[in-house]
mmCIF file of the N, C-alpha and C atoms, coordinates in Angstrom:
data_MODEL
# 
_entry.id   MODEL 
# 
loop_
_atom_site.group_PDB 
_atom_site.id 
_atom_site.type_symbol 
_atom_site.label_atom_id 
_atom_site.label_alt_id 
_atom_site.label_comp_id 
_atom_site.label_asym_id 
_atom_site.label_entity_id 
_atom_site.label_seq_id 
_atom_site.pdbx_PDB_ins_code 
_atom_site.Cartn_x 
_atom_site.Cartn_y 
_atom_site.Cartn_z 
_atom_site.occupancy 
_atom_site.B_iso_or_equiv 
_atom_site.pdbx_formal_charge 
_atom_site.auth_seq_id 
_atom_site.auth_comp_id 
_atom_site.auth_asym_id 
_atom_site.auth_atom_id 
_atom_site.pdbx_PDB_model_num 
ATOM 1   N N  . MET A 1 1  ? -78.817 -14.453 41.808 1.00 0.00 ? 1  MET A N  1 
ATOM 2   C CA . MET A 1 1  ? -77.463 -14.633 40.841 1.00 0.00 ? 1  MET A CA 1 
ATOM 3   C C  . MET A 1 1  ? -76.967 -13.518 41.791 1.00 0.00 ? 1  MET A C  1 
ATOM 4   N N  . SER A 1 2  ? -75.453 -13.506 42.225 1.00 0.00 ? 2  SER A N  1 
ATOM 5   C CA . SER A 1 2  ? -74.413 -12.445 43.006 1.00 0.00 ? 2  SER A CA 1 
ATOM 6   C C  . SER A 1 2  ? -74.590 -11.166 42.368 1.00 0.00 ? 2  SER A C  1 
ATOM 7   N N  . ALA A 1 3  ? -74.373 -10.072 42.770 1.00 0.00 ? 3  ALA A N  1 
ATOM 8   C CA . ALA A 1 3  ? -74.100 -9.150  43.043 1.00 0.00 ? 3  ALA A CA 1 
ATOM 9   C C  . ALA A 1 3  ? -72.624 -8.689  42.304 1.00 0.00 ? 3  ALA A C  1 
ATOM 10  N N  . LEU A 1 4  ? -72.907 -7.361  41.035 1.00 0.00 ? 4  LEU A N  1 
ATOM 11  C CA . LEU A 1 4  ? -71.697 -7.455  40.564 1.00 0.00 ? 4  LEU A CA 1 
ATOM 12  C C  . LEU A 1 4  ? -70.707 -7.060  41.231 1.00 0.00 ? 4  LEU A C  1 
ATOM 13  N N  . LYS A 1 5  ? -70.845 -6.385  42.248 1.00 0.00 ? 5  LYS A N  1 
ATOM 14  C CA . LYS A 1 5  ? -69.517 -5.614  43.592 1.00 0.00 ? 5  LYS A CA 1 
ATOM 15  C C  . LYS A 1 5  ? -69.346 -6.886  43.932 1.00 0.00 ? 5  LYS A C  1 
ATOM 16  N N  . HIS A 1 6  ? -69.946 -8.356  43.895 1.00 0.00 ? 6  HIS A N  1 
ATOM 17  C CA . HIS A 1 6  ? -68.779 -9.130  44.589 1.00 0.00 ? 6  HIS A CA 1 
ATOM 18  C C  . HIS A 1 6  ? -67.992 -9.592  43.790 1.00 0.00 ? 6  HIS A C  1 
ATOM 19  N N  . ILE A 1 7  ? -67.575 -9.319  42.498 1.00 0.00 ? 7  ILE A N  1 
ATOM 20  C CA . ILE A 1 7  ? -66.446 -9.404  41.561 1.00 0.00 ? 7  ILE A CA 1 
ATOM 21  C C  . ILE A 1 7  ? -65.238 -8.889  42.379 1.00 0.00 ? 7  ILE A C  1 
ATOM 22  N N  . HIS A 1 8  ? -65.259 -8.205  43.351 1.00 0.00 ? 8  HIS A N  1 
ATOM 23  C CA . HIS A 1 8  ? -64.186 -7.596  43.580 1.00 0.00 ? 8  HIS A CA 1 
ATOM 24  C C  . HIS A 1 8  ? -64.219 -8.603  45.529 1.00 0.00 ? 8  HIS A C  1 
ATOM 25  N N  . SER A 1 9  ? -64.125 -9.899  45.263 1.00 0.00 ? 9  SER A N  1 
ATOM 26  C CA . SER A 1 9  ? -63.899 -10.427 46.358 1.00 0.00 ? 9  SER A CA 1 
ATOM 27  C C  . SER A 1 9  ? -62.088 -10.992 46.596 1.00 0.00 ? 9  SER A C  1 
ATOM 28  N N  . PRO A 1 10 ? -62.383 -11.657 47.814 1.00 0.00 ? 10 PRO A N  1 
ATOM 29  C CA . PRO A 1 10 ? -60.806 -11.877 48.239 1.00 0.00 ? 10 PRO A CA 1 
ATOM 30  C C  . PRO A 1 10 ? -59.863 -12.803 47.630 1.00 0.00 ? 10 PRO A C  1 
ATOM 31  N N  . ALA A 1 11 ? -60.679 -13.706 46.459 1.00 0.00 ? 11 ALA A N  1 
ATOM 32  C CA . ALA A 1 11 ? -59.899 -14.256 45.144 1.00 0.00 ? 11 ALA A CA 1 
ATOM 33  C C  . ALA A 1 11 ? -59.541 -13.643 44.300 1.00 0.00 ? 11 ALA A C  1 
ATOM 34  N N  . PHE A 1 12 ? -60.041 -12.501 43.869 1.00 0.00 ? 12 PHE A N  1 
ATOM 35  C CA . PHE A 1 12 ? -59.484 -11.203 43.361 1.00 0.00 ? 12 PHE A CA 1 
ATOM 36  C C  . PHE A 1 12 ? -58.684 -10.468 43.988 1.00 0.00 ? 12 PHE A C  1 
ATOM 37  N N  . TYR A 1 13 ? -58.607 -10.099 44.862 1.00 0.00 ? 13 TYR A N  1 
ATOM 38  C CA . TYR A 1 13 ? -57.403 -9.459  45.526 1.00 0.00 ? 13 TYR A CA 1 
ATOM 39  C C  . TYR A 1 13 ? -55.895 -10.703 45.795 1.00 0.00 ? 13 TYR A C  1 
ATOM 40  N N  . ASN A 1 14 ? -56.587 -11.541 45.674 1.00 0.00 ? 14 ASN A N  1 
ATOM 41  C CA . ASN A 1 14 ? -55.218 -12.357 46.205 1.00 0.00 ? 14 ASN A CA 1 
ATOM 42  C C  . ASN A 1 14 ? -54.676 -12.549 44.660 1.00 0.00 ? 14 ASN A C  1 
ATOM 43  N N  . ARG A 1 15 ? -55.421 -12.493 43.582 1.00 0.00 ? 15 ARG A N  1 
ATOM 44  C CA . ARG A 1 15 ? -54.597 -12.679 42.084 1.00 0.00 ? 15 ARG A CA 1 
ATOM 45  C C  . ARG A 1 15 ? -54.019 -11.557 41.835 1.00 0.00 ? 15 ARG A C  1 
ATOM 46  N N  . PHE A 1 16 ? -54.646 -10.328 42.336 1.00 0.00 ? 16 PHE A N  1 
ATOM 47  C CA . PHE A 1 16 ? -54.619 -8.753  41.875 1.00 0.00 ? 16 PHE A CA 1 
ATOM 48  C C  . PHE A 1 16 ? -52.883 -8.614  42.841 1.00 0.00 ? 16 PHE A C  1 
ATOM 49  N N  . SER A 1 17 ? -53.032 -9.198  44.003 1.00 0.00 ? 17 SER A N  1 
ATOM 50  C CA . SER A 1 17 ? -51.674 -9.011  44.889 1.00 0.00 ? 17 SER A CA 1 
ATOM 51  C C  . SER A 1 17 ? -50.909 -9.357  43.814 1.00 0.00 ? 17 SER A C  1 
ATOM 52  N N  . GLU A 1 18 ? -50.835 -10.518 43.419 1.00 0.00 ? 18 GLU A N  1 
ATOM 53  C CA . GLU A 1 18 ? -49.746 -11.130 42.579 1.00 0.00 ? 18 GLU A CA 1 
ATOM 54  C C  . GLU A 1 18 ? -49.030 -10.751 41.268 1.00 0.00 ? 18 GLU A C  1 
ATOM 55  N N  . VAL A 1 19 ? -50.031 -9.904  40.606 1.00 0.00 ? 19 VAL A N  1 
ATOM 56  C CA . VAL A 1 19 ? -49.887 -8.786  39.371 1.00 0.00 ? 19 VAL A CA 1 
ATOM 57  C C  . VAL A 1 19 ? -49.081 -7.625  40.403 1.00 0.00 ? 19 VAL A C  1 
ATOM 58  N N  . LEU A 1 20 ? -49.414 -7.072  41.652 1.00 0.00 ? 20 LEU A N  1 
ATOM 59  C CA . LEU A 1 20 ? -48.897 -6.267  41.789 1.00 0.00 ? 20 LEU A CA 1 
ATOM 60  C C  . LEU A 1 20 ? -47.645 -6.498  42.534 1.00 0.00 ? 20 LEU A C  1 
ATOM 61  N N  . ALA A 1 21 ? -47.329 -7.225  43.316 1.00 0.00 ? 21 ALA A N  1 
ATOM 62  C CA . ALA A 1 21 ? -45.932 -8.412  43.730 1.00 0.00 ? 21 ALA A CA 1 
ATOM 63  C C  . ALA A 1 21 ? -45.634 -8.126  42.344 1.00 0.00 ? 21 ALA A C  1 
ATOM 64  N N  . ALA A 1 22 ? -45.509 -8.827  41.283 1.00 0.00 ? 22 ALA A N  1 
ATOM 65  C CA . ALA A 1 22 ? -44.107 -8.742  40.532 1.00 0.00 ? 22 ALA A CA 1 
ATOM 66  C C  . ALA A 1 22 ? -44.041 -7.637  39.973 1.00 0.00 ? 22 ALA A C  1 
ATOM 67  N N  . VAL A 1 23 ? -44.691 -6.728  39.765 1.00 0.00 ? 23 VAL A N  1 
ATOM 68  C CA . VAL A 1 23 ? -44.571 -5.238  39.231 1.00 0.00 ? 23 VAL A CA 1 
ATOM 69  C C  . VAL A 1 23 ? -43.952 -3.872  40.117 1.00 0.00 ? 23 VAL A C  1 
ATOM 70  N N  . LEU A 1 24 ? -44.113 -4.186  41.467 1.00 0.00 ? 24 LEU A N  1 
ATOM 71  C CA . LEU A 1 24 ? -43.419 -3.843  42.737 1.00 0.00 ? 24 LEU A CA 1 
ATOM 72  C C  . LEU A 1 24 ? -42.562 -4.567  43.344 1.00 0.00 ? 24 LEU A C  1 
ATOM 73  N N  . PRO A 1 25 ? -40.881 -4.099  43.692 1.00 0.00 ? 25 PRO A N  1 
ATOM 74  C CA . PRO A 1 25 ? -40.618 -4.793  44.405 1.00 0.00 ? 25 PRO A CA 1 
ATOM 75  C C  . PRO A 1 25 ? -40.633 -5.420  45.814 1.00 0.00 ? 25 PRO A C  1 
ATOM 76  N N  . SER A 1 26 ? -41.421 -4.065  46.330 1.00 0.00 ? 26 SER A N  1 
ATOM 77  C CA . SER A 1 26 ? -41.257 -3.910  47.691 1.00 0.00 ? 26 SER A CA 1 
ATOM 78  C C  . SER A 1 26 ? -42.948 -3.891  48.230 1.00 0.00 ? 26 SER A C  1 
ATOM 79  N N  . PHE A 1 27 ? -44.024 -4.494  47.402 1.00 0.00 ? 27 PHE A N  1 
ATOM 80  C CA . PHE A 1 27 ? -44.988 -4.857  47.843 1.00 0.00 ? 27 PHE A CA 1 
ATOM 81  C C  . PHE A 1 27 ? -44.958 -5.662  48.720 1.00 0.00 ? 27 PHE A C  1 
ATOM 82  N N  . ASP A 1 28 ? -45.659 -5.274  49.748 1.00 0.00 ? 28 ASP A N  1 
ATOM 83  C CA . ASP A 1 28 ? -46.530 -5.784  50.719 1.00 0.00 ? 28 ASP A CA 1 
ATOM 84  C C  . ASP A 1 28 ? -48.064 -5.782  50.694 1.00 0.00 ? 28 ASP A C  1 
ATOM 85  N N  . LYS A 1 29 ? -48.321 -7.659  50.311 1.00 0.00 ? 29 LYS A N  1 
ATOM 86  C CA . LYS A 1 29 ? -49.388 -8.139  50.138 1.00 0.00 ? 29 LYS A CA 1 
ATOM 87  C C  . LYS A 1 29 ? -50.017 -7.397  51.288 1.00 0.00 ? 29 LYS A C  1 
ATOM 88  N N  . GLN A 1 30 ? -49.976 -8.053  52.570 1.00 0.00 ? 30 GLN A N  1 
ATOM 89  C CA . GLN A 1 30 ? -50.327 -7.962  54.345 1.00 0.00 ? 30 GLN A CA 1 
ATOM 90  C C  . GLN A 1 30 ? -51.090 -6.706  54.406 1.00 0.00 ? 30 GLN A C  1 
ATOM 91  N N  . ARG A 1 31 ? -50.274 -6.053  53.981 1.00 0.00 ? 31 ARG A N  1 
ATOM 92  C CA . ARG A 1 31 ? -50.747 -4.893  54.111 1.00 0.00 ? 31 ARG A CA 1 
ATOM 93  C C  . ARG A 1 31 ? -51.892 -4.139  53.362 1.00 0.00 ? 31 ARG A C  1 
ATOM 94  N N  . PHE A 1 32 ? -51.396 -4.143  52.116 1.00 0.00 ? 32 PHE A N  1 
ATOM 95  C CA . PHE A 1 32 ? -52.337 -3.980  50.768 1.00 0.00 ? 32 PHE A CA 1 
ATOM 96  C C  . PHE A 1 32 ? -53.961 -4.640  51.107 1.00 0.00 ? 32 PHE A C  1 
ATOM 97  N N  . MET A 1 33 ? -53.969 -5.933  51.548 1.00 0.00 ? 33 MET A N  1 
ATOM 98  C CA . MET A 1 33 ? -55.284 -6.612  51.631 1.00 0.00 ? 33 MET A CA 1 
ATOM 99  C C  . MET A 1 33 ? -56.010 -6.028  53.245 1.00 0.00 ? 33 MET A C  1 
ATOM 100 N N  . ALA A 1 34 ? -54.783 -5.312  53.673 1.00 0.00 ? 34 ALA A N  1 
ATOM 101 C CA . ALA A 1 34 ? -55.801 -5.032  55.376 1.00 0.00 ? 34 ALA A CA 1 
ATOM 102 C C  . ALA A 1 34 ? -56.544 -3.678  55.015 1.00 0.00 ? 34 ALA A C  1 
ATOM 103 N N  . GLN A 1 35 ? -55.680 -2.778  54.217 1.00 0.00 ? 35 GLN A N  1 
ATOM 104 C CA . GLN A 1 35 ? -56.218 -1.799  53.309 1.00 0.00 ? 35 GLN A CA 1 
ATOM 105 C C  . GLN A 1 35 ? -57.637 -1.400  52.804 1.00 0.00 ? 35 GLN A C  1 
ATOM 106 N N  . ILE A 1 36 ? -57.401 -2.382  52.226 1.00 0.00 ? 36 ILE A N  1 
ATOM 107 C CA . ILE A 1 36 ? -58.917 -3.570  51.233 1.00 0.00 ? 36 ILE A CA 1 
ATOM 108 C C  . ILE A 1 36 ? -59.875 -3.519  52.113 1.00 0.00 ? 36 ILE A C  1 
ATOM 109 N N  . PHE A 1 37 ? -59.748 -4.616  52.877 1.00 0.00 ? 37 PHE A N  1 
ATOM 110 C CA . PHE A 1 37 ? -60.644 -5.253  53.301 1.00 0.00 ? 37 PHE A CA 1 
ATOM 111 C C  . PHE A 1 37 ? -60.825 -4.600  54.816 1.00 0.00 ? 37 PHE A C  1 
ATOM 112 N N  . THR A 1 38 ? -61.618 -3.342  55.210 1.00 0.00 ? 38 THR A N  1 
ATOM 113 C CA . THR A 1 38 ? -61.994 -2.656  56.223 1.00 0.00 ? 38 THR A CA 1 
ATOM 114 C C  . THR A 1 38 ? -63.290 -2.946  56.757 1.00 0.00 ? 38 THR A C  1 
ATOM 115 N N  . ALA A 1 39 ? -63.404 -2.523  57.868 1.00 0.00 ? 39 ALA A N  1 
ATOM 116 C CA . ALA A 1 39 ? -64.748 -2.831  58.192 1.00 0.00 ? 39 ALA A CA 1 
ATOM 117 C C  . ALA A 1 39 ? -65.913 -2.174  57.412 1.00 0.00 ? 39 ALA A C  1 
ATOM 118 N N  . GLU A 1 40 ? -65.734 -1.366  56.909 1.00 0.00 ? 40 GLU A N  1 
ATOM 119 C CA . GLU A 1 40 ? -66.534 -0.615  55.503 1.00 0.00 ? 40 GLU A CA 1 
ATOM 120 C C  . GLU A 1 40 ? -66.954 -1.796  54.331 1.00 0.00 ? 40 GLU A C  1 
ATOM 121 N N  . PHE A 1 41 ? -66.047 -2.456  54.254 1.00 0.00 ? 41 PHE A N  1 
ATOM 122 C CA . PHE A 1 41 ? -65.756 -2.988  52.744 1.00 0.00 ? 41 PHE A CA 1 
ATOM 123 C C  . PHE A 1 41 ? -67.288 -3.712  52.518 1.00 0.00 ? 41 PHE A C  1 
ATOM 124 N N  . GLU A 1 42 ? -67.284 -4.439  52.973 1.00 0.00 ? 42 GLU A N  1 
ATOM 125 C CA . GLU A 1 42 ? -68.587 -5.532  52.798 1.00 0.00 ? 42 GLU A CA 1 
ATOM 126 C C  . GLU A 1 42 ? -69.948 -5.059  52.551 1.00 0.00 ? 42 GLU A C  1 
ATOM 127 N N  . GLN A 1 43 ? -70.308 -3.437  52.961 1.00 0.00 ? 43 GLN A N  1 
ATOM 128 C CA . GLN A 1 43 ? -71.403 -2.808  52.673 1.00 0.00 ? 43 GLN A CA 1 
ATOM 129 C C  . GLN A 1 43 ? -71.160 -1.774  51.558 1.00 0.00 ? 43 GLN A C  1 
ATOM 130 N N  . MET A 1 44 ? -69.732 -1.716  50.802 1.00 0.00 ? 44 MET A N  1 
ATOM 131 C CA . MET A 1 44 ? -69.841 -0.779  50.034 1.00 0.00 ? 44 MET A CA 1 
ATOM 132 C C  . MET A 1 44 ? -70.393 -1.769  48.148 1.00 0.00 ? 44 MET A C  1 
ATOM 133 N N  . GLU A 1 45 ? -70.882 -0.789  47.461 1.00 0.00 ? 45 GLU A N  1 
ATOM 134 C CA . GLU A 1 45 ? -71.458 -1.468  46.349 1.00 0.00 ? 45 GLU A CA 1 
ATOM 135 C C  . GLU A 1 45 ? -70.304 -0.969  45.329 1.00 0.00 ? 45 GLU A C  1 
ATOM 136 N N  . LEU A 1 46 ? -70.513 -1.780  44.034 1.00 0.00 ? 46 LEU A N  1 
ATOM 137 C CA . LEU A 1 46 ? -69.327 -1.582  42.788 1.00 0.00 ? 46 LEU A CA 1 
ATOM 138 C C  . LEU A 1 46 ? -68.283 -0.526  43.132 1.00 0.00 ? 46 LEU A C  1 
ATOM 139 N N  . LYS A 1 47 ? -68.955 0.454   42.379 1.00 0.00 ? 47 LYS A N  1 
ATOM 140 C CA . LYS A 1 47 ? -68.383 1.870   42.471 1.00 0.00 ? 47 LYS A CA 1 
ATOM 141 C C  . LYS A 1 47 ? -67.714 2.219   43.587 1.00 0.00 ? 47 LYS A C  1 
ATOM 142 N N  . GLU A 1 48 ? -68.376 1.771   44.834 1.00 0.00 ? 48 GLU A N  1 
ATOM 143 C CA . GLU A 1 48 ? -67.473 2.385   45.876 1.00 0.00 ? 48 GLU A CA 1 
ATOM 144 C C  . GLU A 1 48 ? -66.399 1.525   46.043 1.00 0.00 ? 48 GLU A C  1 
ATOM 145 N N  . ARG A 1 49 ? -66.384 0.072   45.847 1.00 0.00 ? 49 ARG A N  1 
ATOM 146 C CA . ARG A 1 49 ? -65.127 -0.651  46.100 1.00 0.00 ? 49 ARG A CA 1 
ATOM 147 C C  . ARG A 1 49 ? -63.802 -0.105  44.514 1.00 0.00 ? 49 ARG A C  1 
ATOM 148 N N  . MET A 1 50 ? -64.440 0.256   43.542 1.00 0.00 ? 50 MET A N  1 
ATOM 149 C CA . MET A 1 50 ? -63.888 0.554   42.651 1.00 0.00 ? 50 MET A CA 1 
ATOM 150 C C  . MET A 1 50 ? -62.653 1.905   43.524 1.00 0.00 ? 50 MET A C  1 
ATOM 151 N N  . ARG A 1 51 ? -63.456 2.741   43.679 1.00 0.00 ? 51 ARG A N  1 
ATOM 152 C CA . ARG A 1 51 ? -63.195 4.242   44.459 1.00 0.00 ? 51 ARG A CA 1 
ATOM 153 C C  . ARG A 1 51 ? -62.181 3.559   45.105 1.00 0.00 ? 51 ARG A C  1 
ATOM 154 N N  . HIS A 1 52 ? -62.501 3.057   46.294 1.00 0.00 ? 52 HIS A N  1 
ATOM 155 C CA . HIS A 1 52 ? -61.827 2.206   47.135 1.00 0.00 ? 52 HIS A CA 1 
ATOM 156 C C  . HIS A 1 52 ? -60.577 1.776   47.060 1.00 0.00 ? 52 HIS A C  1 
ATOM 157 N N  . THR A 1 53 ? -60.428 0.488   46.481 1.00 0.00 ? 53 THR A N  1 
ATOM 158 C CA . THR A 1 53 ? -59.242 0.247   45.566 1.00 0.00 ? 53 THR A CA 1 
ATOM 159 C C  . THR A 1 53 ? -58.319 1.041   44.991 1.00 0.00 ? 53 THR A C  1 
ATOM 160 N N  . THR A 1 54 ? -58.916 1.741   44.111 1.00 0.00 ? 54 THR A N  1 
ATOM 161 C CA . THR A 1 54 ? -58.023 3.026   43.724 1.00 0.00 ? 54 THR A CA 1 
ATOM 162 C C  . THR A 1 54 ? -57.239 3.470   44.799 1.00 0.00 ? 54 THR A C  1 
ATOM 163 N N  . GLN A 1 55 ? -58.030 4.232   45.631 1.00 0.00 ? 55 GLN A N  1 
ATOM 164 C CA . GLN A 1 55 ? -57.598 4.985   47.531 1.00 0.00 ? 55 GLN A CA 1 
ATOM 165 C C  . GLN A 1 55 ? -55.891 4.152   47.554 1.00 0.00 ? 55 GLN A C  1 
ATOM 166 N N  . VAL A 1 56 ? -56.479 2.839   48.076 1.00 0.00 ? 56 VAL A N  1 
ATOM 167 C CA . VAL A 1 56 ? -55.437 1.940   48.228 1.00 0.00 ? 56 VAL A CA 1 
ATOM 168 C C  . VAL A 1 56 ? -54.510 1.523   47.335 1.00 0.00 ? 56 VAL A C  1 
ATOM 169 N N  . LEU A 1 57 ? -54.326 1.688   46.197 1.00 0.00 ? 57 LEU A N  1 
ATOM 170 C CA . LEU A 1 57 ? -53.541 1.691   45.052 1.00 0.00 ? 57 LEU A CA 1 
ATOM 171 C C  . LEU A 1 57 ? -52.650 2.445   45.309 1.00 0.00 ? 57 LEU A C  1 
ATOM 172 N N  . HIS A 1 58 ? -53.206 4.094   45.356 1.00 0.00 ? 58 HIS A N  1 
ATOM 173 C CA . HIS A 1 58 ? -51.752 5.344   45.515 1.00 0.00 ? 58 HIS A CA 1 
ATOM 174 C C  . HIS A 1 58 ? -51.256 5.122   46.610 1.00 0.00 ? 58 HIS A C  1 
ATOM 175 N N  . HIS A 1 59 ? -51.409 4.301   47.322 1.00 0.00 ? 59 HIS A N  1 
ATOM 176 C CA . HIS A 1 59 ? -50.549 4.051   48.641 1.00 0.00 ? 59 HIS A CA 1 
ATOM 177 C C  . HIS A 1 59 ? -48.944 3.181   48.139 1.00 0.00 ? 59 HIS A C  1 
ATOM 178 N N  . PHE A 1 60 ? -49.270 2.761   47.379 1.00 0.00 ? 60 PHE A N  1 
ATOM 179 C CA . PHE A 1 60 ? -48.264 1.472   47.060 1.00 0.00 ? 60 PHE A CA 1 
ATOM 180 C C  . PHE A 1 60 ? -47.475 1.538   45.569 1.00 0.00 ? 60 PHE A C  1 
ATOM 181 N N  . LEU A 1 61 ? -48.153 2.876   44.945 1.00 0.00 ? 61 LEU A N  1 
ATOM 182 C CA . LEU A 1 61 ? -47.838 2.961   43.765 1.00 0.00 ? 61 LEU A CA 1 
ATOM 183 C C  . LEU A 1 61 ? -46.651 4.379   44.165 1.00 0.00 ? 61 LEU A C  1 
ATOM 184 N N  . PRO A 1 62 ? -45.341 4.592   43.170 1.00 0.00 ? 62 PRO A N  1 
ATOM 185 C CA . PRO A 1 62 ? -45.043 6.035   43.152 1.00 0.00 ? 62 PRO A CA 1 
ATOM 186 C C  . PRO A 1 62 ? -45.473 7.144   43.189 1.00 0.00 ? 62 PRO A C  1 
ATOM 187 N N  . ALA A 1 63 ? -45.658 8.030   44.131 1.00 0.00 ? 63 ALA A N  1 
ATOM 188 C CA . ALA A 1 63 ? -46.185 9.524   44.134 1.00 0.00 ? 63 ALA A CA 1 
ATOM 189 C C  . ALA A 1 63 ? -45.871 9.876   42.530 1.00 0.00 ? 63 ALA A C  1 
ATOM 190 N N  . ASP A 1 64 ? -45.013 9.986   42.074 1.00 0.00 ? 64 ASP A N  1 
ATOM 191 C CA . ASP A 1 64 ? -44.299 10.577  41.021 1.00 0.00 ? 64 ASP A CA 1 
ATOM 192 C C  . ASP A 1 64 ? -45.133 9.793   39.680 1.00 0.00 ? 64 ASP A C  1 
ATOM 193 N N  . PHE A 1 65 ? -46.192 10.750  38.822 1.00 0.00 ? 65 PHE A N  1 
ATOM 194 C CA . PHE A 1 65 ? -46.773 9.731   38.042 1.00 0.00 ? 65 PHE A CA 1 
ATOM 195 C C  . PHE A 1 65 ? -45.882 9.494   36.709 1.00 0.00 ? 65 PHE A C  1 
ATOM 196 N N  . SER A 1 66 ? -44.980 10.244  36.026 1.00 0.00 ? 66 SER A N  1 
ATOM 197 C CA . SER A 1 66 ? -44.665 9.537   35.161 1.00 0.00 ? 66 SER A CA 1 
ATOM 198 C C  . SER A 1 66 ? -43.501 8.783   35.961 1.00 0.00 ? 66 SER A C  1 
ATOM 199 N N  . GLU A 1 67 ? -43.488 8.008   36.902 1.00 0.00 ? 67 GLU A N  1 
ATOM 200 C CA . GLU A 1 67 ? -42.708 6.641   37.617 1.00 0.00 ? 67 GLU A CA 1 
ATOM 201 C C  . GLU A 1 67 ? -44.145 5.673   37.219 1.00 0.00 ? 67 GLU A C  1 
ATOM 202 N N  . ALA A 1 68 ? -44.945 5.690   37.979 1.00 0.00 ? 68 ALA A N  1 
ATOM 203 C CA . ALA A 1 68 ? -45.774 5.218   38.002 1.00 0.00 ? 68 ALA A CA 1 
ATOM 204 C C  . ALA A 1 68 ? -46.770 4.376   36.914 1.00 0.00 ? 68 ALA A C  1 
ATOM 205 N N  . VAL A 1 69 ? -46.636 5.327   35.808 1.00 0.00 ? 69 VAL A N  1 
ATOM 206 C CA . VAL A 1 69 ? -47.428 4.991   34.362 1.00 0.00 ? 69 VAL A CA 1 
ATOM 207 C C  . VAL A 1 69 ? -46.850 3.729   33.781 1.00 0.00 ? 69 VAL A C  1 
ATOM 208 N N  . PRO A 1 70 ? -45.078 3.725   34.051 1.00 0.00 ? 70 PRO A N  1 
ATOM 209 C CA . PRO A 1 70 ? -44.954 2.544   33.317 1.00 0.00 ? 70 PRO A CA 1 
ATOM 210 C C  . PRO A 1 70 ? -45.798 1.111   34.000 1.00 0.00 ? 70 PRO A C  1 
ATOM 211 N N  . LEU A 1 71 ? -45.358 1.761   35.422 1.00 0.00 ? 71 LEU A N  1 
ATOM 212 C CA . LEU A 1 71 ? -45.626 0.102   36.301 1.00 0.00 ? 71 LEU A CA 1 
ATOM 213 C C  . LEU A 1 71 ? -47.107 -0.214  35.717 1.00 0.00 ? 71 LEU A C  1 
ATOM 214 N N  . ILE A 1 72 ? -47.936 0.674   35.629 1.00 0.00 ? 72 ILE A N  1 
ATOM 215 C CA . ILE A 1 72 ? -49.146 0.122   35.817 1.00 0.00 ? 72 ILE A CA 1 
ATOM 216 C C  . ILE A 1 72 ? -49.467 -0.380  34.125 1.00 0.00 ? 72 ILE A C  1 
ATOM 217 N N  . GLU A 1 73 ? -48.741 0.539   32.978 1.00 0.00 ? 73 GLU A N  1 
ATOM 218 C CA . GLU A 1 73 ? -49.267 -0.592  32.154 1.00 0.00 ? 73 GLU A CA 1 
ATOM 219 C C  . GLU A 1 73 ? -48.416 -1.731  31.850 1.00 0.00 ? 73 GLU A C  1 
ATOM 220 N N  . LYS A 1 74 ? -47.426 -1.834  33.091 1.00 0.00 ? 74 LYS A N  1 
ATOM 221 C CA . LYS A 1 74 ? -46.952 -3.663  33.043 1.00 0.00 ? 74 LYS A CA 1 
ATOM 222 C C  . LYS A 1 74 ? -48.169 -4.063  33.659 1.00 0.00 ? 74 LYS A C  1 
ATOM 223 N N  . MET A 1 75 ? -48.426 -4.109  34.669 1.00 0.00 ? 75 MET A N  1 
ATOM 224 C CA . MET A 1 75 ? -49.827 -4.760  35.270 1.00 0.00 ? 75 MET A CA 1 
ATOM 225 C C  . MET A 1 75 ? -50.879 -4.939  34.384 1.00 0.00 ? 75 MET A C  1 
ATOM 226 N N  . ILE A 1 76 ? -51.424 -4.208  33.356 1.00 0.00 ? 76 ILE A N  1 
ATOM 227 C CA . ILE A 1 76 ? -52.330 -4.255  32.444 1.00 0.00 ? 76 ILE A CA 1 
ATOM 228 C C  . ILE A 1 76 ? -51.900 -5.325  31.205 1.00 0.00 ? 76 ILE A C  1 
ATOM 229 N N  . ASP A 1 77 ? -50.594 -4.612  30.849 1.00 0.00 ? 77 ASP A N  1 
ATOM 230 C CA . ASP A 1 77 ? -49.971 -5.916  29.583 1.00 0.00 ? 77 ASP A CA 1 
ATOM 231 C C  . ASP A 1 77 ? -49.607 -7.460  30.190 1.00 0.00 ? 77 ASP A C  1 
ATOM 232 N N  . GLY A 1 78 ? -49.444 -7.402  31.902 1.00 0.00 ? 78 GLY A N  1 
ATOM 233 C CA . GLY A 1 78 ? -49.241 -8.661  31.571 1.00 0.00 ? 78 GLY A CA 1 
ATOM 234 C C  . GLY A 1 78 ? -47.681 -8.954  31.559 1.00 0.00 ? 78 GLY A C  1 
ATOM 235 N N  . GLU A 1 79 ? -47.281 -8.276  31.887 1.00 0.00 ? 79 GLU A N  1 
ATOM 236 C CA . GLU A 1 79 ? -45.849 -7.920  31.510 1.00 0.00 ? 79 GLU A CA 1 
ATOM 237 C C  . GLU A 1 79 ? -44.963 -8.155  33.010 1.00 0.00 ? 79 GLU A C  1 
ATOM 238 N N  . MET A 1 80 ? -45.108 -9.442  32.920 1.00 0.00 ? 80 MET A N  1 
ATOM 239 C CA . MET A 1 80 ? -44.364 -9.834  34.930 1.00 0.00 ? 80 MET A CA 1 
ATOM 240 C C  . MET A 1 80 ? -43.654 -11.286 34.975 1.00 0.00 ? 80 MET A C  1 
# 
């Protein structure tokens, strides 16, 4: 059986990128994927991968929390 950390796979990030592109007009999938799949990514455990994804996502969302929240809600609700 595969480790749970492997849920954060290239297929997962490809789909996640589709969602991000639908919500963020200036989203750069290539840059996002390069920042996600660092040399250290494969060694990361589940919580480290989750934290890493969150940190990378911060580079793509508006810095202003009040602007970022509606975008995050759209991603969660699937309003694409």
